[in-house]
MARSEFI-755564 format. One record per residue (C-alpha): residue number from 1; z, x, y. Coordinates in Angstrom, 2 decimals. Layout:
BEGIN
<vose><n>NUM</n><Z>Z</Z><X>X</X><Y>Y</Y></vose>
...
***
This chain:
BEGIN
<vose><n>1</n><Z>-17.80</Z><X>12.61</X><Y>7.35</Y></vose>
<vose><n>2</n><Z>-21.44</Z><X>12.62</X><Y>9.18</Y></vose>
<vose><n>3</n><Z>-23.39</Z><X>9.69</X><Y>9.88</Y></vose>
<vose><n>4</n><Z>-25.76</Z><X>10.00</X><Y>6.75</Y></vose>
<vose><n>5</n><Z>-22.91</Z><X>10.11</X><Y>4.43</Y></vose>
<vose><n>6</n><Z>-21.03</Z><X>7.26</X><Y>5.86</Y></vose>
<vose><n>7</n><Z>-24.54</Z><X>5.12</X><Y>5.62</Y></vose>
<vose><n>8</n><Z>-24.82</Z><X>6.29</X><Y>1.92</Y></vose>
<vose><n>9</n><Z>-20.98</Z><X>4.90</X><Y>1.25</Y></vose>
<vose><n>10</n><Z>-21.85</Z><X>1.90</X><Y>3.00</Y></vose>
<vose><n>11</n><Z>-24.95</Z><X>1.18</X><Y>1.28</Y></vose>
<vose><n>12</n><Z>-23.20</Z><X>1.93</X><Y>-2.17</Y></vose>
<vose><n>13</n><Z>-20.36</Z><X>-0.32</X><Y>-1.30</Y></vose>
<vose><n>14</n><Z>-23.07</Z><X>-3.13</X><Y>-0.17</Y></vose>
<vose><n>15</n><Z>-25.26</Z><X>-2.55</X><Y>-3.55</Y></vose>
<vose><n>16</n><Z>-21.84</Z><X>-2.69</X><Y>-5.55</Y></vose>
<vose><n>17</n><Z>-20.71</Z><X>-6.00</X><Y>-3.91</Y></vose>
<vose><n>18</n><Z>-24.08</Z><X>-7.66</X><Y>-4.45</Y></vose>
<vose><n>19</n><Z>-24.12</Z><X>-6.51</X><Y>-8.19</Y></vose>
<vose><n>20</n><Z>-20.39</Z><X>-7.89</X><Y>-8.92</Y></vose>
<vose><n>21</n><Z>-21.58</Z><X>-11.37</X><Y>-7.03</Y></vose>
<vose><n>22</n><Z>-24.53</Z><X>-11.40</X><Y>-9.58</Y></vose>
<vose><n>23</n><Z>-22.81</Z><X>-10.42</X><Y>-12.74</Y></vose>
<vose><n>24</n><Z>-19.47</Z><X>-11.76</X><Y>-13.80</Y></vose>
<vose><n>25</n><Z>-18.72</Z><X>-8.91</X><Y>-16.44</Y></vose>
<vose><n>26</n><Z>-17.88</Z><X>-5.69</X><Y>-14.32</Y></vose>
<vose><n>27</n><Z>-15.91</Z><X>-2.70</X><Y>-13.89</Y></vose>
<vose><n>28</n><Z>-14.72</Z><X>-3.23</X><Y>-10.38</Y></vose>
<vose><n>29</n><Z>-15.93</Z><X>-4.48</X><Y>-7.10</Y></vose>
<vose><n>30</n><Z>-15.99</Z><X>-2.94</X><Y>-3.45</Y></vose>
<vose><n>31</n><Z>-14.71</Z><X>-5.50</X><Y>-0.76</Y></vose>
<vose><n>32</n><Z>-15.03</Z><X>-5.37</X><Y>3.30</Y></vose>
<vose><n>33</n><Z>-12.66</Z><X>-6.43</X><Y>5.67</Y></vose>
<vose><n>34</n><Z>-12.97</Z><X>-9.44</X><Y>8.05</Y></vose>
<vose><n>35</n><Z>-13.82</Z><X>-6.98</X><Y>11.06</Y></vose>
<vose><n>36</n><Z>-16.28</Z><X>-4.89</X><Y>8.96</Y></vose>
<vose><n>37</n><Z>-14.59</Z><X>-1.70</X><Y>9.39</Y></vose>
<vose><n>38</n><Z>-12.78</Z><X>-1.21</X><Y>6.25</Y></vose>
<vose><n>39</n><Z>-14.10</Z><X>-1.37</X><Y>2.72</Y></vose>
<vose><n>40</n><Z>-11.62</Z><X>-1.03</X><Y>-0.57</Y></vose>
<vose><n>41</n><Z>-12.84</Z><X>-0.07</X><Y>-3.88</Y></vose>
<vose><n>42</n><Z>-10.95</Z><X>-2.05</X><Y>-6.52</Y></vose>
<vose><n>43</n><Z>-11.09</Z><X>-1.23</X><Y>-10.57</Y></vose>
<vose><n>44</n><Z>-10.97</Z><X>-3.98</X><Y>-13.03</Y></vose>
<vose><n>45</n><Z>-7.37</Z><X>-2.56</X><Y>-13.93</Y></vose>
<vose><n>46</n><Z>-6.01</Z><X>-3.28</X><Y>-10.53</Y></vose>
<vose><n>47</n><Z>-5.95</Z><X>0.31</X><Y>-9.06</Y></vose>
<vose><n>48</n><Z>-8.38</Z><X>1.63</X><Y>-6.27</Y></vose>
<vose><n>49</n><Z>-10.96</Z><X>3.75</X><Y>-6.24</Y></vose>
<vose><n>50</n><Z>-14.08</Z><X>2.18</X><Y>-7.57</Y></vose>
<vose><n>51</n><Z>-17.64</Z><X>2.92</X><Y>-6.66</Y></vose>
<vose><n>52</n><Z>-16.43</Z><X>6.47</X><Y>-5.10</Y></vose>
<vose><n>53</n><Z>-14.69</Z><X>4.08</X><Y>-2.63</Y></vose>
<vose><n>54</n><Z>-10.78</Z><X>4.05</X><Y>-2.01</Y></vose>
<vose><n>55</n><Z>-9.72</Z><X>2.88</X><Y>1.71</Y></vose>
<vose><n>56</n><Z>-12.82</Z><X>3.84</X><Y>3.67</Y></vose>
<vose><n>57</n><Z>-12.83</Z><X>3.55</X><Y>7.49</Y></vose>
<vose><n>58</n><Z>-16.21</Z><X>3.20</X><Y>9.33</Y></vose>
<vose><n>59</n><Z>-17.27</Z><X>6.16</X><Y>11.32</Y></vose>
<vose><n>60</n><Z>-14.20</Z><X>8.22</X><Y>10.05</Y></vose>
<vose><n>61</n><Z>-13.94</Z><X>8.47</X><Y>5.97</Y></vose>
<vose><n>62</n><Z>-11.64</Z><X>7.45</X><Y>3.04</Y></vose>
<vose><n>63</n><Z>-8.13</Z><X>7.82</X><Y>2.91</Y></vose>
<vose><n>64</n><Z>-7.53</Z><X>8.41</X><Y>-0.46</Y></vose>
<vose><n>65</n><Z>-10.64</Z><X>9.46</X><Y>-2.49</Y></vose>
<vose><n>66</n><Z>-10.57</Z><X>13.36</X><Y>-1.38</Y></vose>
<vose><n>67</n><Z>-8.95</Z><X>15.67</X><Y>-4.01</Y></vose>
<vose><n>68</n><Z>-6.89</Z><X>13.74</X><Y>-6.36</Y></vose>
<vose><n>69</n><Z>-7.49</Z><X>10.02</X><Y>-6.42</Y></vose>
<vose><n>70</n><Z>-3.51</Z><X>9.39</X><Y>-7.14</Y></vose>
<vose><n>71</n><Z>-3.39</Z><X>5.52</X><Y>-6.71</Y></vose>
<vose><n>72</n><Z>-2.00</Z><X>2.90</X><Y>-8.97</Y></vose>
<vose><n>73</n><Z>0.73</Z><X>0.55</X><Y>-9.90</Y></vose>
<vose><n>74</n><Z>3.16</Z><X>-0.23</X><Y>-12.59</Y></vose>
<vose><n>75</n><Z>5.36</Z><X>-3.10</X><Y>-14.22</Y></vose>
<vose><n>76</n><Z>8.40</Z><X>-3.01</X><Y>-16.07</Y></vose>
<vose><n>77</n><Z>10.49</Z><X>-5.91</X><Y>-17.72</Y></vose>
<vose><n>78</n><Z>13.35</Z><X>-5.99</X><Y>-20.50</Y></vose>
<vose><n>79</n><Z>13.32</Z><X>-2.20</X><Y>-20.07</Y></vose>
<vose><n>80</n><Z>9.46</Z><X>-1.75</X><Y>-21.20</Y></vose>
<vose><n>81</n><Z>7.21</Z><X>-0.24</X><Y>-18.75</Y></vose>
<vose><n>82</n><Z>3.26</Z><X>-0.01</X><Y>-18.35</Y></vose>
<vose><n>83</n><Z>1.15</Z><X>1.55</X><Y>-15.81</Y></vose>
<vose><n>84</n><Z>-2.39</Z><X>1.56</X><Y>-14.57</Y></vose>
<vose><n>85</n><Z>-3.29</Z><X>4.46</X><Y>-12.21</Y></vose>
<vose><n>86</n><Z>-6.10</Z><X>7.27</X><Y>-11.99</Y></vose>
<vose><n>87</n><Z>-5.22</Z><X>10.70</X><Y>-12.28</Y></vose>
<vose><n>88</n><Z>-1.60</Z><X>9.17</X><Y>-14.20</Y></vose>
<vose><n>89</n><Z>-3.96</Z><X>7.39</X><Y>-16.75</Y></vose>
<vose><n>90</n><Z>-3.16</Z><X>4.00</X><Y>-18.40</Y></vose>
<vose><n>91</n><Z>-0.21</Z><X>3.24</X><Y>-20.49</Y></vose>
<vose><n>92</n><Z>0.81</Z><X>-0.30</X><Y>-22.10</Y></vose>
<vose><n>93</n><Z>-1.32</Z><X>-1.99</X><Y>-20.17</Y></vose>
<vose><n>94</n><Z>-4.41</Z><X>-4.46</X><Y>-21.30</Y></vose>
<vose><n>95</n><Z>-7.18</Z><X>-6.21</X><Y>-19.40</Y></vose>
<vose><n>96</n><Z>-6.89</Z><X>-9.78</X><Y>-19.80</Y></vose>
<vose><n>97</n><Z>-9.74</Z><X>-12.78</X><Y>-19.37</Y></vose>
<vose><n>98</n><Z>-11.05</Z><X>-13.82</X><Y>-16.30</Y></vose>
<vose><n>99</n><Z>-11.22</Z><X>-10.52</X><Y>-14.63</Y></vose>
<vose><n>100</n><Z>-14.12</Z><X>-10.81</X><Y>-11.90</Y></vose>
<vose><n>101</n><Z>-15.25</Z><X>-12.34</X><Y>-8.88</Y></vose>
<vose><n>102</n><Z>-14.00</Z><X>-15.54</X><Y>-7.96</Y></vose>
<vose><n>103</n><Z>-15.49</Z><X>-16.59</X><Y>-4.79</Y></vose>
<vose><n>104</n><Z>-15.08</Z><X>-13.63</X><Y>-2.33</Y></vose>
<vose><n>105</n><Z>-11.93</Z><X>-12.59</X><Y>-3.88</Y></vose>
<vose><n>106</n><Z>-11.72</Z><X>-10.08</X><Y>-6.82</Y></vose>
<vose><n>107</n><Z>-9.12</Z><X>-10.66</X><Y>-9.60</Y></vose>
<vose><n>108</n><Z>-7.91</Z><X>-7.96</X><Y>-11.92</Y></vose>
<vose><n>109</n><Z>-5.85</Z><X>-9.82</X><Y>-14.81</Y></vose>
<vose><n>110</n><Z>-3.83</Z><X>-7.65</X><Y>-17.00</Y></vose>
<vose><n>111</n><Z>-0.83</Z><X>-7.52</X><Y>-19.61</Y></vose>
<vose><n>112</n><Z>1.83</Z><X>-5.50</X><Y>-20.84</Y></vose>
<vose><n>113</n><Z>0.25</Z><X>-4.80</X><Y>-24.54</Y></vose>
<vose><n>114</n><Z>3.85</Z><X>-4.68</X><Y>-26.17</Y></vose>
<vose><n>115</n><Z>5.06</Z><X>-7.71</X><Y>-24.05</Y></vose>
<vose><n>116</n><Z>1.64</Z><X>-9.62</X><Y>-24.10</Y></vose>
<vose><n>117</n><Z>3.46</Z><X>-12.89</X><Y>-22.49</Y></vose>
<vose><n>118</n><Z>4.21</Z><X>-10.79</X><Y>-19.37</Y></vose>
<vose><n>119</n><Z>0.75</Z><X>-11.02</X><Y>-17.55</Y></vose>
<vose><n>120</n><Z>-0.05</Z><X>-9.57</X><Y>-13.87</Y></vose>
<vose><n>121</n><Z>-2.86</Z><X>-11.02</X><Y>-11.97</Y></vose>
<vose><n>122</n><Z>-3.97</Z><X>-9.40</X><Y>-8.79</Y></vose>
<vose><n>123</n><Z>-6.41</Z><X>-10.95</X><Y>-6.44</Y></vose>
<vose><n>124</n><Z>-7.74</Z><X>-8.86</X><Y>-3.84</Y></vose>
<vose><n>125</n><Z>-9.69</Z><X>-10.28</X><Y>-0.72</Y></vose>
<vose><n>126</n><Z>-9.01</Z><X>-11.39</X><Y>2.92</Y></vose>
<vose><n>127</n><Z>-6.01</Z><X>-11.28</X><Y>5.05</Y></vose>
<vose><n>128</n><Z>-5.14</Z><X>-12.97</X><Y>8.18</Y></vose>
<vose><n>129</n><Z>-5.81</Z><X>-9.93</X><Y>9.88</Y></vose>
<vose><n>130</n><Z>-9.62</Z><X>-8.70</X><Y>10.10</Y></vose>
<vose><n>131</n><Z>-8.28</Z><X>-5.02</X><Y>9.65</Y></vose>
<vose><n>132</n><Z>-6.62</Z><X>-5.50</X><Y>6.24</Y></vose>
<vose><n>133</n><Z>-7.61</Z><X>-6.30</X><Y>2.61</Y></vose>
<vose><n>134</n><Z>-4.99</Z><X>-8.34</X><Y>0.81</Y></vose>
<vose><n>135</n><Z>-3.60</Z><X>-7.83</X><Y>-2.98</Y></vose>
<vose><n>136</n><Z>-1.89</Z><X>-11.25</X><Y>-3.85</Y></vose>
<vose><n>137</n><Z>0.14</Z><X>-10.07</X><Y>-6.86</Y></vose>
<vose><n>138</n><Z>1.60</Z><X>-12.76</X><Y>-9.28</Y></vose>
<vose><n>139</n><Z>3.38</Z><X>-11.55</X><Y>-12.39</Y></vose>
<vose><n>140</n><Z>3.78</Z><X>-14.42</X><Y>-15.01</Y></vose>
<vose><n>141</n><Z>6.41</Z><X>-15.09</X><Y>-18.00</Y></vose>
<vose><n>142</n><Z>4.67</Z><X>-16.62</X><Y>-20.41</Y></vose>
<vose><n>143</n><Z>6.86</Z><X>-15.51</X><Y>-23.65</Y></vose>
<vose><n>144</n><Z>9.06</Z><X>-18.37</X><Y>-23.78</Y></vose>
<vose><n>145</n><Z>12.05</Z><X>-16.76</X><Y>-23.32</Y></vose>
<vose><n>146</n><Z>13.67</Z><X>-15.07</X><Y>-19.91</Y></vose>
<vose><n>147</n><Z>13.01</Z><X>-11.61</X><Y>-19.03</Y></vose>
<vose><n>148</n><Z>15.38</Z><X>-9.36</X><Y>-17.44</Y></vose>
<vose><n>149</n><Z>14.85</Z><X>-6.31</X><Y>-14.50</Y></vose>
<vose><n>150</n><Z>11.19</Z><X>-7.41</X><Y>-13.52</Y></vose>
<vose><n>151</n><Z>9.98</Z><X>-4.31</X><Y>-11.67</Y></vose>
<vose><n>152</n><Z>6.50</Z><X>-3.33</X><Y>-9.97</Y></vose>
<vose><n>153</n><Z>5.98</Z><X>0.00</X><Y>-8.62</Y></vose>
<vose><n>154</n><Z>3.09</Z><X>1.22</X><Y>-6.22</Y></vose>
<vose><n>155</n><Z>1.91</Z><X>5.22</X><Y>-5.67</Y></vose>
<vose><n>156</n><Z>-0.53</Z><X>6.03</X><Y>-3.06</Y></vose>
<vose><n>157</n><Z>-1.42</Z><X>9.65</X><Y>-2.33</Y></vose>
<vose><n>158</n><Z>-3.02</Z><X>9.81</X><Y>1.21</Y></vose>
<vose><n>159</n><Z>-5.71</Z><X>12.19</X><Y>2.14</Y></vose>
<vose><n>160</n><Z>-6.27</Z><X>11.53</X><Y>5.83</Y></vose>
<vose><n>161</n><Z>-9.60</Z><X>12.24</X><Y>7.45</Y></vose>
<vose><n>162</n><Z>-10.25</Z><X>14.63</X><Y>9.25</Y></vose>
<vose><n>163</n><Z>-7.45</Z><X>16.49</X><Y>8.02</Y></vose>
<vose><n>164</n><Z>-7.33</Z><X>15.55</X><Y>4.47</Y></vose>
<vose><n>165</n><Z>-4.21</Z><X>17.35</X><Y>2.29</Y></vose>
<vose><n>166</n><Z>-2.61</Z><X>17.71</X><Y>5.67</Y></vose>
<vose><n>167</n><Z>-1.36</Z><X>14.44</X><Y>6.94</Y></vose>
<vose><n>168</n><Z>1.68</Z><X>12.87</X><Y>8.78</Y></vose>
<vose><n>169</n><Z>3.43</Z><X>10.22</X><Y>6.74</Y></vose>
<vose><n>170</n><Z>5.62</Z><X>7.35</X><Y>7.80</Y></vose>
<vose><n>171</n><Z>7.58</Z><X>4.84</X><Y>5.68</Y></vose>
<vose><n>172</n><Z>9.14</Z><X>1.79</X><Y>7.26</Y></vose>
<vose><n>173</n><Z>11.08</Z><X>-1.30</X><Y>6.14</Y></vose>
<vose><n>174</n><Z>13.56</Z><X>0.57</X><Y>3.73</Y></vose>
<vose><n>175</n><Z>16.54</Z><X>-2.10</X><Y>3.18</Y></vose>
<vose><n>176</n><Z>14.60</Z><X>-5.09</X><Y>2.23</Y></vose>
<vose><n>177</n><Z>16.51</Z><X>-6.32</X><Y>-0.68</Y></vose>
<vose><n>178</n><Z>13.80</Z><X>-6.04</X><Y>-3.37</Y></vose>
<vose><n>179</n><Z>13.01</Z><X>-2.53</X><Y>-2.54</Y></vose>
<vose><n>180</n><Z>14.78</Z><X>-0.29</X><Y>-5.08</Y></vose>
<vose><n>181</n><Z>13.22</Z><X>2.78</X><Y>-4.55</Y></vose>
<vose><n>182</n><Z>10.68</Z><X>4.58</X><Y>-2.01</Y></vose>
<vose><n>183</n><Z>9.55</Z><X>8.20</X><Y>-0.87</Y></vose>
<vose><n>184</n><Z>6.67</Z><X>10.35</X><Y>-0.12</Y></vose>
<vose><n>185</n><Z>5.58</Z><X>11.27</X><Y>-3.84</Y></vose>
<vose><n>186</n><Z>2.39</Z><X>9.52</X><Y>-4.09</Y></vose>
<vose><n>187</n><Z>1.30</Z><X>11.75</X><Y>-6.69</Y></vose>
<vose><n>188</n><Z>3.83</Z><X>10.27</X><Y>-9.09</Y></vose>
<vose><n>189</n><Z>3.07</Z><X>8.42</X><Y>-12.16</Y></vose>
<vose><n>190</n><Z>3.60</Z><X>4.55</X><Y>-11.21</Y></vose>
<vose><n>191</n><Z>6.36</Z><X>4.04</X><Y>-13.87</Y></vose>
<vose><n>192</n><Z>9.13</Z><X>1.47</X><Y>-12.54</Y></vose>
<vose><n>193</n><Z>11.71</Z><X>2.96</X><Y>-14.78</Y></vose>
<vose><n>194</n><Z>11.62</Z><X>6.42</X><Y>-13.24</Y></vose>
<vose><n>195</n><Z>12.20</Z><X>7.38</X><Y>-9.93</Y></vose>
<vose><n>196</n><Z>10.24</Z><X>10.54</X><Y>-8.91</Y></vose>
<vose><n>197</n><Z>11.38</Z><X>13.29</X><Y>-6.95</Y></vose>
<vose><n>198</n><Z>10.39</Z><X>13.61</X><Y>-3.20</Y></vose>
<vose><n>199</n><Z>7.70</Z><X>15.93</X><Y>-2.02</Y></vose>
<vose><n>200</n><Z>9.55</Z><X>16.59</X><Y>1.21</Y></vose>
<vose><n>201</n><Z>13.40</Z><X>16.43</X><Y>1.53</Y></vose>
<vose><n>202</n><Z>14.72</Z><X>13.69</X><Y>3.42</Y></vose>
<vose><n>203</n><Z>12.29</Z><X>10.96</X><Y>2.48</Y></vose>
<vose><n>204</n><Z>13.95</Z><X>9.23</X><Y>-0.57</Y></vose>
<vose><n>205</n><Z>15.33</Z><X>5.82</X><Y>0.42</Y></vose>
<vose><n>206</n><Z>15.03</Z><X>6.04</X><Y>3.93</Y></vose>
<vose><n>207</n><Z>12.84</Z><X>4.97</X><Y>7.01</Y></vose>
<vose><n>208</n><Z>10.65</Z><X>8.08</X><Y>8.34</Y></vose>
<vose><n>209</n><Z>8.39</Z><X>8.92</X><Y>11.17</Y></vose>
<vose><n>210</n><Z>5.43</Z><X>11.68</X><Y>10.78</Y></vose>
<vose><n>211</n><Z>6.77</Z><X>13.56</X><Y>8.46</Y></vose>
<vose><n>212</n><Z>4.48</Z><X>16.68</X><Y>7.99</Y></vose>
<vose><n>213</n><Z>2.07</Z><X>17.83</X><Y>8.08</Y></vose>
<vose><n>214</n><Z>1.58</Z><X>18.04</X><Y>4.41</Y></vose>
<vose><n>215</n><Z>-0.26</Z><X>16.67</X><Y>1.28</Y></vose>
<vose><n>216</n><Z>1.90</Z><X>13.50</X><Y>0.66</Y></vose>
<vose><n>217</n><Z>1.95</Z><X>9.96</X><Y>0.45</Y></vose>
<vose><n>218</n><Z>4.05</Z><X>6.77</X><Y>-0.54</Y></vose>
<vose><n>219</n><Z>5.89</Z><X>5.56</X><Y>-3.98</Y></vose>
<vose><n>220</n><Z>7.71</Z><X>2.38</X><Y>-3.67</Y></vose>
<vose><n>221</n><Z>9.40</Z><X>0.38</X><Y>-6.45</Y></vose>
<vose><n>222</n><Z>10.57</Z><X>-3.29</X><Y>-6.13</Y></vose>
<vose><n>223</n><Z>13.04</Z><X>-5.23</X><Y>-8.31</Y></vose>
<vose><n>224</n><Z>12.94</Z><X>-9.07</X><Y>-8.74</Y></vose>
<vose><n>225</n><Z>15.65</Z><X>-9.36</X><Y>-11.50</Y></vose>
<vose><n>226</n><Z>15.47</Z><X>-12.11</X><Y>-14.12</Y></vose>
<vose><n>227</n><Z>12.12</Z><X>-13.81</X><Y>-14.68</Y></vose>
<vose><n>228</n><Z>12.81</Z><X>-17.26</X><Y>-16.20</Y></vose>
<vose><n>229</n><Z>10.32</Z><X>-18.57</X><Y>-19.10</Y></vose>
<vose><n>230</n><Z>7.50</Z><X>-20.12</X><Y>-17.32</Y></vose>
<vose><n>231</n><Z>8.11</Z><X>-18.64</X><Y>-14.12</Y></vose>
<vose><n>232</n><Z>6.28</Z><X>-16.51</X><Y>-11.93</Y></vose>
<vose><n>233</n><Z>6.93</Z><X>-13.67</X><Y>-8.87</Y></vose>
<vose><n>234</n><Z>4.74</Z><X>-13.44</X><Y>-6.29</Y></vose>
<vose><n>235</n><Z>4.18</Z><X>-11.02</X><Y>-3.56</Y></vose>
<vose><n>236</n><Z>1.57</Z><X>-9.60</X><Y>-1.21</Y></vose>
<vose><n>237</n><Z>0.19</Z><X>-6.03</X><Y>-0.71</Y></vose>
<vose><n>238</n><Z>-2.20</Z><X>-4.98</X><Y>2.28</Y></vose>
<vose><n>239</n><Z>-4.73</Z><X>-2.34</X><Y>2.78</Y></vose>
<vose><n>240</n><Z>-6.46</Z><X>-1.08</X><Y>5.63</Y></vose>
<vose><n>241</n><Z>-7.15</Z><X>1.38</X><Y>8.43</Y></vose>
<vose><n>242</n><Z>-7.22</Z><X>0.80</X><Y>12.36</Y></vose>
<vose><n>243</n><Z>-8.09</Z><X>2.75</X><Y>15.34</Y></vose>
<vose><n>244</n><Z>-4.21</Z><X>3.58</X><Y>16.71</Y></vose>
<vose><n>245</n><Z>-0.73</Z><X>3.38</X><Y>15.37</Y></vose>
<vose><n>246</n><Z>-0.53</Z><X>0.55</X><Y>17.99</Y></vose>
<vose><n>247</n><Z>-3.41</Z><X>-1.47</X><Y>16.08</Y></vose>
<vose><n>248</n><Z>-1.75</Z><X>-0.81</X><Y>12.84</Y></vose>
<vose><n>249</n><Z>1.40</Z><X>-2.43</X><Y>13.96</Y></vose>
<vose><n>250</n><Z>-0.39</Z><X>-5.48</X><Y>15.47</Y></vose>
<vose><n>251</n><Z>-2.16</Z><X>-5.80</X><Y>12.03</Y></vose>
<vose><n>252</n><Z>1.25</Z><X>-5.46</X><Y>9.93</Y></vose>
<vose><n>253</n><Z>2.48</Z><X>-8.00</X><Y>12.26</Y></vose>
<vose><n>254</n><Z>-0.23</Z><X>-10.44</X><Y>11.92</Y></vose>
<vose><n>255</n><Z>0.12</Z><X>-10.49</X><Y>8.05</Y></vose>
<vose><n>256</n><Z>4.01</Z><X>-10.64</X><Y>8.02</Y></vose>
<vose><n>257</n><Z>4.46</Z><X>-7.14</X><Y>6.66</Y></vose>
<vose><n>258</n><Z>8.11</Z><X>-5.86</X><Y>5.62</Y></vose>
<vose><n>259</n><Z>7.59</Z><X>-2.33</X><Y>3.69</Y></vose>
<vose><n>260</n><Z>5.02</Z><X>-0.10</X><Y>4.63</Y></vose>
<vose><n>261</n><Z>3.48</Z><X>3.31</X><Y>4.84</Y></vose>
<vose><n>262</n><Z>1.10</Z><X>5.17</X><Y>7.51</Y></vose>
<vose><n>263</n><Z>-1.25</Z><X>8.05</X><Y>6.73</Y></vose>
<vose><n>264</n><Z>-2.09</Z><X>9.97</X><Y>9.89</Y></vose>
<vose><n>265</n><Z>-4.07</Z><X>13.21</X><Y>10.12</Y></vose>
<vose><n>266</n><Z>-2.45</Z><X>16.27</X><Y>11.49</Y></vose>
<vose><n>267</n><Z>-1.54</Z><X>16.39</X><Y>15.10</Y></vose>
<vose><n>268</n><Z>-2.26</Z><X>12.71</X><Y>15.63</Y></vose>
<vose><n>269</n><Z>1.13</Z><X>11.13</X><Y>14.79</Y></vose>
<vose><n>270</n><Z>2.04</Z><X>9.95</X><Y>18.52</Y></vose>
<vose><n>271</n><Z>-1.31</Z><X>8.11</X><Y>18.79</Y></vose>
<vose><n>272</n><Z>-2.53</Z><X>7.47</X><Y>15.35</Y></vose>
<vose><n>273</n><Z>-5.99</Z><X>8.23</X><Y>16.75</Y></vose>
<vose><n>274</n><Z>-8.65</Z><X>8.62</X><Y>15.43</Y></vose>
<vose><n>275</n><Z>-7.28</Z><X>6.36</X><Y>12.34</Y></vose>
<vose><n>276</n><Z>-4.16</Z><X>5.08</X><Y>11.00</Y></vose>
<vose><n>277</n><Z>-4.18</Z><X>4.05</X><Y>7.58</Y></vose>
<vose><n>278</n><Z>-1.93</Z><X>1.61</X><Y>6.29</Y></vose>
<vose><n>279</n><Z>-0.26</Z><X>0.33</X><Y>2.96</Y></vose>
<vose><n>280</n><Z>2.10</Z><X>-2.87</X><Y>3.52</Y></vose>
<vose><n>281</n><Z>4.19</Z><X>-5.27</X><Y>1.20</Y></vose>
<vose><n>282</n><Z>5.41</Z><X>-8.78</X><Y>2.35</Y></vose>
<vose><n>283</n><Z>7.58</Z><X>-11.13</X><Y>0.20</Y></vose>
<vose><n>284</n><Z>9.88</Z><X>-8.77</X><Y>-0.54</Y></vose>
<vose><n>285</n><Z>13.03</Z><X>-9.60</X><Y>0.96</Y></vose>
<vose><n>286</n><Z>12.63</Z><X>-7.66</X><Y>4.03</Y></vose>
<vose><n>287</n><Z>12.36</Z><X>-8.28</X><Y>7.71</Y></vose>
<vose><n>288</n><Z>8.87</Z><X>-8.64</X><Y>9.14</Y></vose>
<vose><n>289</n><Z>7.72</Z><X>-5.95</X><Y>11.17</Y></vose>
<vose><n>290</n><Z>6.85</Z><X>-8.09</X><Y>14.26</Y></vose>
<vose><n>291</n><Z>10.93</Z><X>-8.69</X><Y>14.52</Y></vose>
<vose><n>292</n><Z>11.70</Z><X>-4.75</X><Y>14.35</Y></vose>
<vose><n>293</n><Z>11.17</Z><X>-2.41</X><Y>17.22</Y></vose>
<vose><n>294</n><Z>8.30</Z><X>0.14</X><Y>16.51</Y></vose>
<vose><n>295</n><Z>9.66</Z><X>3.58</X><Y>16.14</Y></vose>
<vose><n>296</n><Z>8.60</Z><X>4.87</X><Y>19.42</Y></vose>
<vose><n>297</n><Z>10.31</Z><X>1.61</X><Y>20.91</Y></vose>
<vose><n>298</n><Z>13.34</Z><X>2.48</X><Y>19.41</Y></vose>
<vose><n>299</n><Z>12.97</Z><X>6.04</X><Y>20.50</Y></vose>
<vose><n>300</n><Z>12.65</Z><X>4.58</X><Y>23.97</Y></vose>
<vose><n>301</n><Z>15.59</Z><X>1.99</X><Y>23.68</Y></vose>
<vose><n>302</n><Z>17.73</Z><X>4.97</X><Y>22.87</Y></vose>
<vose><n>303</n><Z>16.88</Z><X>7.16</X><Y>25.74</Y></vose>
<vose><n>304</n><Z>17.51</Z><X>4.09</X><Y>27.83</Y></vose>
<vose><n>305</n><Z>20.90</Z><X>3.60</X><Y>26.65</Y></vose>
<vose><n>306</n><Z>21.73</Z><X>7.18</X><Y>27.04</Y></vose>
<vose><n>307</n><Z>20.70</Z><X>7.13</X><Y>30.64</Y></vose>
<vose><n>308</n><Z>22.75</Z><X>4.05</X><Y>30.94</Y></vose>
<vose><n>309</n><Z>25.70</Z><X>5.79</X><Y>29.68</Y></vose>
<vose><n>310</n><Z>25.08</Z><X>8.96</X><Y>31.77</Y></vose>
<vose><n>311</n><Z>24.97</Z><X>6.66</X><Y>34.96</Y></vose>
<vose><n>312</n><Z>28.08</Z><X>4.68</X><Y>33.96</Y></vose>
<vose><n>313</n><Z>29.88</Z><X>8.28</X><Y>33.86</Y></vose>
<vose><n>314</n><Z>28.77</Z><X>9.18</X><Y>37.25</Y></vose>
<vose><n>315</n><Z>29.87</Z><X>6.18</X><Y>38.93</Y></vose>
<vose><n>316</n><Z>33.29</Z><X>6.49</X><Y>37.39</Y></vose>
<vose><n>317</n><Z>33.11</Z><X>10.25</X><Y>38.39</Y></vose>
<vose><n>318</n><Z>32.81</Z><X>9.07</X><Y>41.79</Y></vose>
<vose><n>319</n><Z>35.15</Z><X>6.29</X><Y>42.01</Y></vose>
***
């Protein structure tokens, strides 16, 4: 993306942010990360892609708006699902009162139309990392009766500049207790009751690094079990972009993320330069990223073990 177009997008983001701050009734908002390098466009239904902005990294471009804007979320309980996406449309979801800016946070309030006592609040704002924006999700049961099999899904089709539609995808954190399903199908409808087929073989319910290049993304479904009457479930989702993969891991570590997806341009998986776009989750029963060796570190660790084993074999042969 050239400098003039970047300026136009940032100007649009600033204008939208100013207008929503001035008027409580709105269709969404554009938020800027603490370090000023990332802007996030959020619709009033909680999906991304407002004002022409998805996840935009300054001096590089947007990581989800080229081509199909295939991003969204879904929720289910008692075997009933609803979702709010872009290309996949909206099903069984209605907007609730109170959607709009609260201070520097944009809050999306929705509910399942056929289970109107199940409400979903998604509050988008700053995080502990200046490179990431946070969506604090709160799912509340005000029906007066317990609900079973509470689920939440998120789908994201990465289109990473400067090689959109030909990116490298990484998913980590598989094994988190609340993670029911994951793969690289970011085009899938975010229906928590349906597990979509993978776009690339070998990406379902496993950790993988630099799959591709191809046009794919990430799909995640989390299961939280029973939700008692009057109870709520809370967790966090993080969005952002950094200059490198190392910086992306540092950002995830600073917010305690447990499950994540990286999108990187073709040929740049080893460094993640010039930009690593990321989606992360915390509060989903996993091990924080900072407590797990990075994939590259694991590879070096494996090489080290192999070297030790070879050295022992040579010593035994010499004895």
